[in-house]
C-alpha positions in Angstrom: 105.4 173.3 37.9 104.4 171.6 34.6 104.4 173.5 31.5 101.2 173.8 29.4 100.8 174.4 25.7 97.3 175.2 24.3 96.5 174.2 20.7 93.1 175.8 19.6 92.9 178.7 22.4 89.4 179.4 21.8 87.0 180.3 24.7 87.7 177.1 26.5 91.3 177.1 26.3 91.3 180.9 27.2 89.1 180.5 30.2 91.1 177.3 31.6 94.6 178.9 30.9 93.7 182.2 32.6 92.4 180.2 35.7 95.3 177.9 35.8 97.8 180.7 35.4 96.2 182.6 38.4 96.1 179.7 40.6 99.5 178.7 39.9 98.8 175.3 38.4 100.5 175.3 35.2 103.2 177.4 33.7 101.4 178.7 30.4 104.0 178.4 27.7 102.6 178.7 24.0 99.2 179.2 22.4 98.4 178.3 18.8 95.1 179.0 17.3 94.0 179.6 13.6 95.7 182.9 13.2 98.6 184.6 15.0 96.1 187.5 15.7 93.8 185.3 17.7 96.7 183.7 19.5 97.8 187.0 20.7 94.1 187.8 21.7 94.3 184.5 23.5 97.6 185.3 25.3 96.2 188.7 26.5 93.2 187.1 28.0 95.2 184.5 29.7 97.5 187.0 30.9 100.7 185.0 30.1 102.4 182.9 27.5 103.5 183.3 24.0 101.4 183.4 21.0 102.8 181.4 18.0 101.6 181.1 14.4 102.5 177.6 13.6 103.0 174.3 15.4 106.8 174.1 14.6 107.2 177.3 16.7 105.9 175.6 19.8 108.3 174.6 22.5 108.4 171.3 24.2 105.9 171.0 27.1 104.7 168.7 29.6 101.2 168.9 28.9 99.4 169.7 25.8 95.8 170.9 25.7 93.9 170.5 22.5 90.8 172.6 22.6 90.0 172.5 18.9 86.6 171.9 17.3 85.5 168.2 17.7 86.2 167.3 14.0 89.8 168.8 14.1 91.1 167.0 17.2 92.2 163.7 15.8 94.2 165.5 12.8 95.6 168.1 15.1 96.9 165.3 17.4 98.3 163.5 14.4 100.2 166.9 13.4 101.5 167.1 16.7 102.7 163.6 16.7 104.5 164.2 13.4 106.0 167.4 14.6 108.6 165.7 16.9 107.6 167.9 19.8 106.1 165.0 22.0 108.2 163.1 24.5 107.2 159.8 26.1 105.0 160.5 29.2 103.9 163.8 27.9 100.2 164.2 28.7 97.7 165.2 25.8 94.2 165.9 26.4 91.2 167.3 24.9 87.9 168.8 26.4 85.4 167.6 24.0 82.3 166.0 25.5 81.4 164.0 22.4 84.6 162.7 21.5 86.6 160.0 23.3 90.3 160.4 24.2 91.1 157.4 21.7 90.9 159.9 19.0 94.3 161.0 20.5 95.7 157.4 19.7 98.5 159.1 17.3 100.2 160.7 20.5 99.6 157.7 22.5 101.7 155.5 19.9 104.7 157.6 20.7 104.3 156.9 24.4 102.3 160.0 25.6 99.6 159.7 27.9 96.2 160.8 26.8 92.9 161.7 28.3 89.7 163.9 27.9 88.2 166.5 30.6 84.8 168.1 29.4 83.3 171.1 31.4 79.7 170.8 31.6 79.3 174.7 31.0 78.2 177.1 28.5 81.3 179.2 27.0 79.3 181.6 24.9 81.8 184.4 26.2 85.1 183.9 27.7 85.0 186.5 30.5 81.8 185.7 32.3 82.6 181.9 31.8 85.9 182.6 33.5 84.2 184.4 36.4 81.8 181.5 36.9 83.8 178.4 36.4 84.0 177.7 40.0 81.6 174.7 40.7 81.6 173.5 37.2 81.1 169.7 36.6 83.6 168.2 34.3 83.6 164.5 33.1 87.0 162.8 32.8 88.2 159.7 31.1 91.7 158.4 29.8 95.1 157.1 31.0 94.8 157.0 34.8 98.4 158.3 35.2 97.2 161.5 32.9 94.2 161.9 35.0 96.1 161.8 38.3 97.7 165.2 37.1 94.5 166.7 35.2 91.8 166.0 37.8 93.8 167.9 40.6 94.5 170.5 38.0 90.9 171.1 37.1 89.9 170.8 40.9 92.1 173.5 41.9 90.4 176.1 39.7 86.8 175.0 41.1 85.8 172.0 39.0 83.8 169.0 40.3 85.1 165.9 38.6 83.4 162.5 37.6 84.2 159.7 35.3 82.5 158.9 32.3 82.7 155.8 30.1 84.5 156.6 26.8 82.0 154.4 24.8 79.1 156.3 26.4 80.3 159.8 25.5 78.1 160.4 22.5 74.9 159.6 24.5 76.3 161.6 27.4 77.0 164.6 25.3 73.5 164.2 23.7 72.1 164.8 27.0 73.9 168.3 27.4 72.6 169.2 23.7 69.1 168.6 24.7 69.4 170.6 28.0 71.2 173.5 26.6 71.3 173.7 22.7 67.8 172.3 22.2 66.6 174.4 25.1 67.5 177.4 23.1 65.8 176.0 20.2 62.5 175.4 21.9 62.5 179.1 23.0 62.8 179.9 19.4 60.0 177.8 18.7 57.9 179.5 21.4 58.9 182.9 19.9 57.8 182.0 16.5 54.4 180.7 17.8 53.9 184.2 19.4 54.9 185.9 16.3 52.3 184.0 14.4 49.7 185.1 17.0 50.7 188.7 16.4 53.1 189.1 19.5 56.5 191.0 18.9 59.7 188.9 19.5 60.8 191.3 22.2 57.5 191.4 24.0 57.1 187.5 23.7 60.8 187.4 25.5 59.6 189.4 28.3 56.6 187.6 28.7 58.0 184.1 28.6 60.9 184.8 30.8 59.1 184.5 34.2 57.5 181.3 33.3 60.7 179.8 31.8 62.8 180.8 34.8 60.1 179.5 37.3 59.9 176.2 35.3 63.7 175.7 35.5 63.7 176.5 39.2 61.1 173.9 39.8 62.9 171.3 37.7 66.0 171.6 39.9 64.3 171.9 43.0 61.5 169.2 42.8 62.6 167.1 39.5 61.0 167.1 36.0 57.9 165.2 37.1 57.0 167.5 39.9 57.7 170.5 37.7 55.4 169.4 34.9 52.2 171.5 34.3 50.0 172.3 31.1 47.5 170.4 29.0 49.3 166.9 29.1 49.8 167.0 32.7 46.0 167.5 33.1 45.2 165.1 30.6 43.5 167.6 28.2 43.0 165.7 24.9 41.0 168.3 23.3 43.5 171.1 23.9 46.3 169.1 22.6 44.3 167.9 19.4 43.3 171.7 18.6 46.8 173.1 19.1 48.5 170.2 17.2 46.3 170.8 14.1 46.8 174.4 14.2 50.6 174.2 14.4 50.9 171.4 11.9 48.6 173.3 9.4 51.0 176.4 10.0 54.4 174.8 10.1 54.9 170.9 9.8 58.4 170.9 11.3 57.3 172.4 14.4 54.1 170.3 14.5 56.4 167.4 14.2 58.5 168.9 17.3 55.1 169.1 19.2 54.2 165.6 18.5 57.7 164.2 19.6 57.7 166.1 22.8 54.3 165.7 23.5 54.8 161.8 23.6 57.8 162.3 25.9 55.8 164.5 28.1 53.1 161.7 28.4 55.6 159.3 29.6 56.6 161.9 32.3 53.5 162.6 33.4 52.3 159.0 33.6 55.5 157.9 35.4 54.9 160.9 38.1 51.2 159.4 38.5 49.5 162.5 36.9 47.6 160.2 34.3 46.1 156.9 34.6 46.5 154.3 31.9 43.4 155.3 29.8 44.2 158.9 29.7 47.8 158.4 28.8 46.7 156.0 26.0 44.1 158.8 24.7 47.1 161.2 24.7 49.4 159.0 22.9 46.7 158.4 20.2 46.4 162.2 19.8 50.0 162.8 19.4 50.5 159.9 16.9 50.4 160.3 13.2 47.3 158.0 13.1 45.5 160.5 15.7 46.1 163.3 13.4 42.7 165.5 13.3 41.3 165.7 9.8 
């Protein structure tokens, strides 16, 4: 069984470490995080391994997982390369969706094999993430020899792997940001609108939840075009003009968001056959700065 060290044993590192340990995929060896206390917490969660307080305390390992924040990946790998811990044909990989495995070049220069495997999953809390990891899609890129070990390792804990082009990872990850992070921000925008209309946040969340869940269900069953509803899908220019004027007068940033998303929605409705060319043009004019109601 290959040995694994984890550098940056936050939620992703902890979840994968626990699942690999339970499945007998890797022998979890050492865990290093920003503090010895957090490393000990990581080891408790994983259920095995040794917490260390410094890179110099880590033992040699077959595989090194770097699960630090994106902006720390390259310098963490550089520190590992300087440490003398790496041996040729060791595998060094990170779990970032936005960063290519080429950021691990300092390890590769020493003969290590490098790769990246990114789980498309929300890791807000480690425990539920571990319980629901089975079925998670993961993108993978890097040295094929490294992936010949890493892909089966992830598959054994329930992951579904697909390849991603390294030079397209930024745009790929932006898709996840739109779908997850910005969805959260959109709900916040809706809550602020309701608050402005006198509806308390708690009541607003309760009222919005069924509609949001129904919309998400429809998107994944029928696709975005068929799931679309509301004034744009009906070609209701007058409603759009009134709403946009009121929102922009109250909050110009939300007004800008309403415009940008509105133009994307027009394109979606038109592609789905909801709008003819004339109605689509009228809506685009309404959403444009030039079409702003005075």
